[in-house]
Steps between C-alpha positions, in 0.01 A plus 500: 500500500392598853191706571620760752144594604410139587823468701411820686149376579643181652686718754180661630300342779137405431245694707378301802155337518319644803171414665265749659144598571307750284415803717380765249362493147535772237442507127708204385746547786480349845700549819639178647596487868808283551553287814805704607295819519572657160264565212530452124295646215423238234293466183211257525140467609456273804254569782589668833629248752624247244855371530698538180843430349674821381812534290640818347175703543270237348265258675592158367240283676268465793680339796343232715352628826739320735656618826824691441819434697778764497848367579797733552820379334 
């Protein structure tokens, strides 16, 4: 028997993994500045100025502090 909910979930796209720099800190929530100019609110507790990986409103990890190259496709 097929699970209709699992089939539906397979149709949805996973949220993208983004990298950005922490610009503001609140209580359990930080603002992350993205390279393209946007901002994202995410749960986590890194320091201001740290680069982080963000997916779906949650900080997944600290990103390495490497130069960032933006390429238009």
